[in-house]
Chimera marker file (.cmm) of the C-alpha trace (Angstrom):
<marker_set name="trace">
<marker id="1" x="-7.792" y="-8.052" z="10.201" r="1" g="1" b="0" radius="0.5"/>
<marker id="2" x="-4.281" y="-9.181" z="9.745" r="1" g="1" b="0" radius="0.5"/>
<marker id="3" x="-4.251" y="-11.249" z="6.460" r="1" g="1" b="0" radius="0.5"/>
<marker id="4" x="-1.252" y="-13.517" z="6.357" r="1" g="1" b="0" radius="0.5"/>
<marker id="5" x="-0.417" y="-15.599" z="3.109" r="1" g="1" b="0" radius="0.5"/>
<marker id="6" x="2.513" y="-17.840" z="3.492" r="1" g="1" b="0" radius="0.5"/>
<marker id="7" x="2.288" y="-22.095" z="3.395" r="1" g="1" b="0" radius="0.5"/>
<marker id="8" x="6.620" y="-21.770" z="4.346" r="1" g="1" b="0" radius="0.5"/>
<marker id="9" x="5.769" y="-19.852" z="7.407" r="1" g="1" b="0" radius="0.5"/>
<marker id="10" x="4.740" y="-22.288" z="10.791" r="1" g="1" b="0" radius="0.5"/>
<marker id="11" x="1.224" y="-22.757" z="10.801" r="1" g="1" b="0" radius="0.5"/>
<marker id="12" x="-0.327" y="-20.715" z="13.231" r="1" g="1" b="0" radius="0.5"/>
<marker id="13" x="2.441" y="-18.834" z="14.275" r="1" g="1" b="0" radius="0.5"/>
<marker id="14" x="0.631" y="-15.661" z="12.426" r="1" g="1" b="0" radius="0.5"/>
<marker id="15" x="-2.674" y="-16.892" z="14.331" r="1" g="1" b="0" radius="0.5"/>
<marker id="16" x="-1.002" y="-17.101" z="17.420" r="1" g="1" b="0" radius="0.5"/>
<marker id="17" x="1.073" y="-13.886" z="17.558" r="1" g="1" b="0" radius="0.5"/>
<marker id="18" x="-1.863" y="-11.156" z="16.408" r="1" g="1" b="0" radius="0.5"/>
<marker id="19" x="-3.367" y="-12.553" z="19.199" r="1" g="1" b="0" radius="0.5"/>
<marker id="20" x="-1.695" y="-9.746" z="21.095" r="1" g="1" b="0" radius="0.5"/>
<marker id="21" x="-3.725" y="-6.702" z="18.505" r="1" g="1" b="0" radius="0.5"/>
<marker id="22" x="-7.275" y="-6.694" z="18.903" r="1" g="1" b="0" radius="0.5"/>
<marker id="23" x="-7.390" y="-7.703" z="15.217" r="1" g="1" b="0" radius="0.5"/>
<marker id="24" x="-9.183" y="-10.289" z="13.549" r="1" g="1" b="0" radius="0.5"/>
<marker id="25" x="-6.498" y="-12.495" z="11.323" r="1" g="1" b="0" radius="0.5"/>
<marker id="26" x="-6.859" y="-14.939" z="8.029" r="1" g="1" b="0" radius="0.5"/>
<marker id="27" x="-4.626" y="-16.690" z="7.174" r="1" g="1" b="0" radius="0.5"/>
<marker id="28" x="-4.441" y="-17.927" z="3.654" r="1" g="1" b="0" radius="0.5"/>
<marker id="29" x="-2.029" y="-20.785" z="1.725" r="1" g="1" b="0" radius="0.5"/>
<marker id="30" x="-1.638" y="-19.217" z="-1.516" r="1" g="1" b="0" radius="0.5"/>
<marker id="31" x="-2.316" y="-15.286" z="-3.051" r="1" g="1" b="0" radius="0.5"/>
<marker id="32" x="-4.857" y="-16.027" z="-5.019" r="1" g="1" b="0" radius="0.5"/>
<marker id="33" x="-7.086" y="-17.098" z="-1.765" r="1" g="1" b="0" radius="0.5"/>
<marker id="34" x="-6.118" y="-13.912" z="-0.165" r="1" g="1" b="0" radius="0.5"/>
<marker id="35" x="-6.893" y="-11.808" z="-3.172" r="1" g="1" b="0" radius="0.5"/>
<marker id="36" x="-10.023" y="-13.088" z="-3.364" r="1" g="1" b="0" radius="0.5"/>
<marker id="37" x="-10.686" y="-11.962" z="0.376" r="1" g="1" b="0" radius="0.5"/>
<marker id="38" x="-9.471" y="-8.575" z="-0.147" r="1" g="1" b="0" radius="0.5"/>
<marker id="39" x="-11.593" y="-7.700" z="-2.806" r="1" g="1" b="0" radius="0.5"/>
<marker id="40" x="-14.399" y="-8.801" z="-1.211" r="1" g="1" b="0" radius="0.5"/>
<marker id="41" x="-13.795" y="-6.482" z="2.102" r="1" g="1" b="0" radius="0.5"/>
<marker id="42" x="-11.435" y="-3.987" z="0.664" r="1" g="1" b="0" radius="0.5"/>
<marker id="43" x="-11.231" y="-1.538" z="3.785" r="1" g="1" b="0" radius="0.5"/>
<marker id="44" x="-11.236" y="-5.021" z="6.380" r="1" g="1" b="0" radius="0.5"/>
<marker id="45" x="-7.605" y="-5.039" z="6.305" r="1" g="1" b="0" radius="0.5"/>
<marker id="46" x="-5.456" y="-3.355" z="8.352" r="1" g="1" b="0" radius="0.5"/>
<marker id="47" x="-2.389" y="-5.131" z="7.520" r="1" g="1" b="0" radius="0.5"/>
<marker id="48" x="-1.383" y="-7.566" z="5.155" r="1" g="1" b="0" radius="0.5"/>
<marker id="49" x="1.744" y="-10.281" z="5.408" r="1" g="1" b="0" radius="0.5"/>
<marker id="50" x="2.863" y="-12.093" z="2.679" r="1" g="1" b="0" radius="0.5"/>
<marker id="51" x="6.180" y="-14.791" z="1.864" r="1" g="1" b="0" radius="0.5"/>
<marker id="52" x="8.355" y="-13.270" z="-1.173" r="1" g="1" b="0" radius="0.5"/>
<marker id="53" x="7.832" y="-16.063" z="-3.127" r="1" g="1" b="0" radius="0.5"/>
<marker id="54" x="5.016" y="-17.959" z="-3.535" r="1" g="1" b="0" radius="0.5"/>
<marker id="55" x="3.464" y="-20.007" z="-6.184" r="1" g="1" b="0" radius="0.5"/>
<marker id="56" x="2.112" y="-18.292" z="-9.483" r="1" g="1" b="0" radius="0.5"/>
<marker id="57" x="2.479" y="-14.693" z="-7.753" r="1" g="1" b="0" radius="0.5"/>
<marker id="58" x="5.003" y="-12.942" z="-5.981" r="1" g="1" b="0" radius="0.5"/>
<marker id="59" x="4.438" y="-11.729" z="-2.201" r="1" g="1" b="0" radius="0.5"/>
<marker id="60" x="5.485" y="-8.098" z="-4.850" r="1" g="1" b="0" radius="0.5"/>
<marker id="61" x="2.603" y="-9.345" z="-7.362" r="1" g="1" b="0" radius="0.5"/>
<marker id="62" x="0.252" y="-9.891" z="-4.528" r="1" g="1" b="0" radius="0.5"/>
<marker id="63" x="1.351" y="-5.782" z="-3.143" r="1" g="1" b="0" radius="0.5"/>
<marker id="64" x="0.669" y="-4.783" z="-5.988" r="1" g="1" b="0" radius="0.5"/>
<marker id="65" x="-2.894" y="-6.139" z="-6.392" r="1" g="1" b="0" radius="0.5"/>
<marker id="66" x="-3.799" y="-4.631" z="-3.218" r="1" g="1" b="0" radius="0.5"/>
<marker id="67" x="-2.361" y="-0.926" z="-3.608" r="1" g="1" b="0" radius="0.5"/>
<marker id="68" x="-4.406" y="-1.350" z="-6.618" r="1" g="1" b="0" radius="0.5"/>
<marker id="69" x="-7.388" y="-2.061" z="-4.549" r="1" g="1" b="0" radius="0.5"/>
<marker id="70" x="-6.615" y="-0.246" z="-2.036" r="1" g="1" b="0" radius="0.5"/>
<marker id="71" x="-3.431" y="2.148" z="-1.354" r="1" g="1" b="0" radius="0.5"/>
<marker id="72" x="-4.267" y="1.996" z="2.401" r="1" g="1" b="0" radius="0.5"/>
<marker id="73" x="-3.406" y="-1.464" z="3.823" r="1" g="1" b="0" radius="0.5"/>
<marker id="74" x="0.355" y="-1.304" z="4.539" r="1" g="1" b="0" radius="0.5"/>
<marker id="75" x="2.406" y="-4.880" z="3.726" r="1" g="1" b="0" radius="0.5"/>
<marker id="76" x="4.628" y="-6.857" z="5.551" r="1" g="1" b="0" radius="0.5"/>
<marker id="77" x="6.787" y="-9.328" z="3.707" r="1" g="1" b="0" radius="0.5"/>
<marker id="78" x="8.252" y="-12.161" z="4.294" r="1" g="1" b="0" radius="0.5"/>
<marker id="79" x="11.394" y="-13.598" z="2.687" r="1" g="1" b="0" radius="0.5"/>
<marker id="80" x="14.102" y="-17.073" z="3.084" r="1" g="1" b="0" radius="0.5"/>
<marker id="81" x="16.169" y="-15.105" z="0.777" r="1" g="1" b="0" radius="0.5"/>
<marker id="82" x="19.910" y="-14.055" z="1.434" r="1" g="1" b="0" radius="0.5"/>
<marker id="83" x="20.262" y="-10.264" z="0.258" r="1" g="1" b="0" radius="0.5"/>
<marker id="84" x="16.895" y="-8.885" z="0.851" r="1" g="1" b="0" radius="0.5"/>
<marker id="85" x="18.173" y="-5.402" z="-1.090" r="1" g="1" b="0" radius="0.5"/>
<marker id="86" x="17.297" y="-7.145" z="-4.141" r="1" g="1" b="0" radius="0.5"/>
<marker id="87" x="14.135" y="-7.217" z="-3.416" r="1" g="1" b="0" radius="0.5"/>
<marker id="88" x="12.007" y="-4.791" z="-6.002" r="1" g="1" b="0" radius="0.5"/>
<marker id="89" x="9.960" y="-3.748" z="-4.000" r="1" g="1" b="0" radius="0.5"/>
<marker id="90" x="9.677" y="0.244" z="-4.706" r="1" g="1" b="0" radius="0.5"/>
<marker id="91" x="6.710" y="-0.740" z="-7.354" r="1" g="1" b="0" radius="0.5"/>
<marker id="92" x="4.933" y="-0.972" z="-4.886" r="1" g="1" b="0" radius="0.5"/>
<marker id="93" x="4.989" y="1.577" z="-2.222" r="1" g="1" b="0" radius="0.5"/>
<marker id="94" x="2.672" y="0.102" z="0.095" r="1" g="1" b="0" radius="0.5"/>
<marker id="95" x="5.904" y="-2.803" z="1.178" r="1" g="1" b="0" radius="0.5"/>
<marker id="96" x="6.449" y="-0.621" z="4.322" r="1" g="1" b="0" radius="0.5"/>
<marker id="97" x="8.625" y="-4.138" z="5.863" r="1" g="1" b="0" radius="0.5"/>
<marker id="98" x="10.635" y="-6.841" z="3.941" r="1" g="1" b="0" radius="0.5"/>
<marker id="99" x="11.370" y="-9.318" z="7.659" r="1" g="1" b="0" radius="0.5"/>
<marker id="100" x="14.065" y="-12.393" z="6.654" r="1" g="1" b="0" radius="0.5"/>
<marker id="101" x="12.911" y="-15.654" z="7.867" r="1" g="1" b="0" radius="0.5"/>
<marker id="102" x="13.209" y="-17.220" z="10.114" r="1" g="1" b="0" radius="0.5"/>
<marker id="103" x="12.300" y="-14.339" z="12.305" r="1" g="1" b="0" radius="0.5"/>
<marker id="104" x="10.551" y="-14.589" z="16.011" r="1" g="1" b="0" radius="0.5"/>
<marker id="105" x="7.141" y="-13.111" z="17.196" r="1" g="1" b="0" radius="0.5"/>
<marker id="106" x="8.770" y="-10.008" z="18.861" r="1" g="1" b="0" radius="0.5"/>
<marker id="107" x="10.325" y="-9.095" z="14.808" r="1" g="1" b="0" radius="0.5"/>
<marker id="108" x="6.780" y="-10.003" z="14.030" r="1" g="1" b="0" radius="0.5"/>
<marker id="109" x="4.857" y="-7.964" z="17.138" r="1" g="1" b="0" radius="0.5"/>
<marker id="110" x="7.105" y="-4.805" z="16.259" r="1" g="1" b="0" radius="0.5"/>
<marker id="111" x="6.245" y="-4.485" z="12.422" r="1" g="1" b="0" radius="0.5"/>
<marker id="112" x="3.071" y="-5.389" z="12.663" r="1" g="1" b="0" radius="0.5"/>
<marker id="113" x="2.742" y="-2.334" z="15.925" r="1" g="1" b="0" radius="0.5"/>
<marker id="114" x="4.996" y="-0.635" z="12.772" r="1" g="1" b="0" radius="0.5"/>
<marker id="115" x="2.575" y="-0.587" z="10.004" r="1" g="1" b="0" radius="0.5"/>
<marker id="116" x="-0.589" y="0.257" z="11.738" r="1" g="1" b="0" radius="0.5"/>
<link id1="1" id2="2" r="1" g="1" b="0" radius="0.2"/>
<link id1="2" id2="3" r="1" g="1" b="0" radius="0.2"/>
<link id1="3" id2="4" r="1" g="1" b="0" radius="0.2"/>
<link id1="4" id2="5" r="1" g="1" b="0" radius="0.2"/>
<link id1="5" id2="6" r="1" g="1" b="0" radius="0.2"/>
<link id1="6" id2="7" r="1" g="1" b="0" radius="0.2"/>
<link id1="7" id2="8" r="1" g="1" b="0" radius="0.2"/>
<link id1="8" id2="9" r="1" g="1" b="0" radius="0.2"/>
<link id1="9" id2="10" r="1" g="1" b="0" radius="0.2"/>
<link id1="10" id2="11" r="1" g="1" b="0" radius="0.2"/>
<link id1="11" id2="12" r="1" g="1" b="0" radius="0.2"/>
<link id1="12" id2="13" r="1" g="1" b="0" radius="0.2"/>
<link id1="13" id2="14" r="1" g="1" b="0" radius="0.2"/>
<link id1="14" id2="15" r="1" g="1" b="0" radius="0.2"/>
<link id1="15" id2="16" r="1" g="1" b="0" radius="0.2"/>
<link id1="16" id2="17" r="1" g="1" b="0" radius="0.2"/>
<link id1="17" id2="18" r="1" g="1" b="0" radius="0.2"/>
<link id1="18" id2="19" r="1" g="1" b="0" radius="0.2"/>
<link id1="19" id2="20" r="1" g="1" b="0" radius="0.2"/>
<link id1="20" id2="21" r="1" g="1" b="0" radius="0.2"/>
<link id1="21" id2="22" r="1" g="1" b="0" radius="0.2"/>
<link id1="22" id2="23" r="1" g="1" b="0" radius="0.2"/>
<link id1="23" id2="24" r="1" g="1" b="0" radius="0.2"/>
<link id1="24" id2="25" r="1" g="1" b="0" radius="0.2"/>
<link id1="25" id2="26" r="1" g="1" b="0" radius="0.2"/>
<link id1="26" id2="27" r="1" g="1" b="0" radius="0.2"/>
<link id1="27" id2="28" r="1" g="1" b="0" radius="0.2"/>
<link id1="28" id2="29" r="1" g="1" b="0" radius="0.2"/>
<link id1="29" id2="30" r="1" g="1" b="0" radius="0.2"/>
<link id1="30" id2="31" r="1" g="1" b="0" radius="0.2"/>
<link id1="31" id2="32" r="1" g="1" b="0" radius="0.2"/>
<link id1="32" id2="33" r="1" g="1" b="0" radius="0.2"/>
<link id1="33" id2="34" r="1" g="1" b="0" radius="0.2"/>
<link id1="34" id2="35" r="1" g="1" b="0" radius="0.2"/>
<link id1="35" id2="36" r="1" g="1" b="0" radius="0.2"/>
<link id1="36" id2="37" r="1" g="1" b="0" radius="0.2"/>
<link id1="37" id2="38" r="1" g="1" b="0" radius="0.2"/>
<link id1="38" id2="39" r="1" g="1" b="0" radius="0.2"/>
<link id1="39" id2="40" r="1" g="1" b="0" radius="0.2"/>
<link id1="40" id2="41" r="1" g="1" b="0" radius="0.2"/>
<link id1="41" id2="42" r="1" g="1" b="0" radius="0.2"/>
<link id1="42" id2="43" r="1" g="1" b="0" radius="0.2"/>
<link id1="43" id2="44" r="1" g="1" b="0" radius="0.2"/>
<link id1="44" id2="45" r="1" g="1" b="0" radius="0.2"/>
<link id1="45" id2="46" r="1" g="1" b="0" radius="0.2"/>
<link id1="46" id2="47" r="1" g="1" b="0" radius="0.2"/>
<link id1="47" id2="48" r="1" g="1" b="0" radius="0.2"/>
<link id1="48" id2="49" r="1" g="1" b="0" radius="0.2"/>
<link id1="49" id2="50" r="1" g="1" b="0" radius="0.2"/>
<link id1="50" id2="51" r="1" g="1" b="0" radius="0.2"/>
<link id1="51" id2="52" r="1" g="1" b="0" radius="0.2"/>
<link id1="52" id2="53" r="1" g="1" b="0" radius="0.2"/>
<link id1="53" id2="54" r="1" g="1" b="0" radius="0.2"/>
<link id1="54" id2="55" r="1" g="1" b="0" radius="0.2"/>
<link id1="55" id2="56" r="1" g="1" b="0" radius="0.2"/>
<link id1="56" id2="57" r="1" g="1" b="0" radius="0.2"/>
<link id1="57" id2="58" r="1" g="1" b="0" radius="0.2"/>
<link id1="58" id2="59" r="1" g="1" b="0" radius="0.2"/>
<link id1="59" id2="60" r="1" g="1" b="0" radius="0.2"/>
<link id1="60" id2="61" r="1" g="1" b="0" radius="0.2"/>
<link id1="61" id2="62" r="1" g="1" b="0" radius="0.2"/>
<link id1="62" id2="63" r="1" g="1" b="0" radius="0.2"/>
<link id1="63" id2="64" r="1" g="1" b="0" radius="0.2"/>
<link id1="64" id2="65" r="1" g="1" b="0" radius="0.2"/>
<link id1="65" id2="66" r="1" g="1" b="0" radius="0.2"/>
<link id1="66" id2="67" r="1" g="1" b="0" radius="0.2"/>
<link id1="67" id2="68" r="1" g="1" b="0" radius="0.2"/>
<link id1="68" id2="69" r="1" g="1" b="0" radius="0.2"/>
<link id1="69" id2="70" r="1" g="1" b="0" radius="0.2"/>
<link id1="70" id2="71" r="1" g="1" b="0" radius="0.2"/>
<link id1="71" id2="72" r="1" g="1" b="0" radius="0.2"/>
<link id1="72" id2="73" r="1" g="1" b="0" radius="0.2"/>
<link id1="73" id2="74" r="1" g="1" b="0" radius="0.2"/>
<link id1="74" id2="75" r="1" g="1" b="0" radius="0.2"/>
<link id1="75" id2="76" r="1" g="1" b="0" radius="0.2"/>
<link id1="76" id2="77" r="1" g="1" b="0" radius="0.2"/>
<link id1="77" id2="78" r="1" g="1" b="0" radius="0.2"/>
<link id1="78" id2="79" r="1" g="1" b="0" radius="0.2"/>
<link id1="79" id2="80" r="1" g="1" b="0" radius="0.2"/>
<link id1="80" id2="81" r="1" g="1" b="0" radius="0.2"/>
<link id1="81" id2="82" r="1" g="1" b="0" radius="0.2"/>
<link id1="82" id2="83" r="1" g="1" b="0" radius="0.2"/>
<link id1="83" id2="84" r="1" g="1" b="0" radius="0.2"/>
<link id1="84" id2="85" r="1" g="1" b="0" radius="0.2"/>
<link id1="85" id2="86" r="1" g="1" b="0" radius="0.2"/>
<link id1="86" id2="87" r="1" g="1" b="0" radius="0.2"/>
<link id1="87" id2="88" r="1" g="1" b="0" radius="0.2"/>
<link id1="88" id2="89" r="1" g="1" b="0" radius="0.2"/>
<link id1="89" id2="90" r="1" g="1" b="0" radius="0.2"/>
<link id1="90" id2="91" r="1" g="1" b="0" radius="0.2"/>
<link id1="91" id2="92" r="1" g="1" b="0" radius="0.2"/>
<link id1="92" id2="93" r="1" g="1" b="0" radius="0.2"/>
<link id1="93" id2="94" r="1" g="1" b="0" radius="0.2"/>
<link id1="94" id2="95" r="1" g="1" b="0" radius="0.2"/>
<link id1="95" id2="96" r="1" g="1" b="0" radius="0.2"/>
<link id1="96" id2="97" r="1" g="1" b="0" radius="0.2"/>
<link id1="97" id2="98" r="1" g="1" b="0" radius="0.2"/>
<link id1="98" id2="99" r="1" g="1" b="0" radius="0.2"/>
<link id1="99" id2="100" r="1" g="1" b="0" radius="0.2"/>
<link id1="100" id2="101" r="1" g="1" b="0" radius="0.2"/>
<link id1="101" id2="102" r="1" g="1" b="0" radius="0.2"/>
<link id1="102" id2="103" r="1" g="1" b="0" radius="0.2"/>
<link id1="103" id2="104" r="1" g="1" b="0" radius="0.2"/>
<link id1="104" id2="105" r="1" g="1" b="0" radius="0.2"/>
<link id1="105" id2="106" r="1" g="1" b="0" radius="0.2"/>
<link id1="106" id2="107" r="1" g="1" b="0" radius="0.2"/>
<link id1="107" id2="108" r="1" g="1" b="0" radius="0.2"/>
<link id1="108" id2="109" r="1" g="1" b="0" radius="0.2"/>
<link id1="109" id2="110" r="1" g="1" b="0" radius="0.2"/>
<link id1="110" id2="111" r="1" g="1" b="0" radius="0.2"/>
<link id1="111" id2="112" r="1" g="1" b="0" radius="0.2"/>
<link id1="112" id2="113" r="1" g="1" b="0" radius="0.2"/>
<link id1="113" id2="114" r="1" g="1" b="0" radius="0.2"/>
<link id1="114" id2="115" r="1" g="1" b="0" radius="0.2"/>
<link id1="115" id2="116" r="1" g="1" b="0" radius="0.2"/>
</marker_set>
C-alpha cells in the first residue's frame, strides 16, 4: 500500500502517479484517518506520503506515530516551506525524503522508487 495524507496535494495526483507501481493506493484527508488505517494493518503499508503541514498534527508527528508502530515504513514528506532544511526531521528516522512543493510526477516516482 502507498498511503498518502495531504489535503493540499491535487486530488488524484498521488493515485494517478502511483499506478506506475504494483501497489494499492489509499488517500486520506487528515492524519488521524491515515493513522487509523495504518494501525489496523501495520504490515500493509509499503511507504507513506504526507504533507508536512496539516491541521492537528504535522507530517513529523504522523511519522513518529508510524515509526512507533512499524519502524520499517519509509515516510516521504511534502512541504511548501521555503527552507526545508529547517524542518525538524531527525526525531523520526523513517522520514527518508522531503519533497518541496510544487513537484511533478517524476519527482514523486523517483522518491517512491528510492524508498522501496
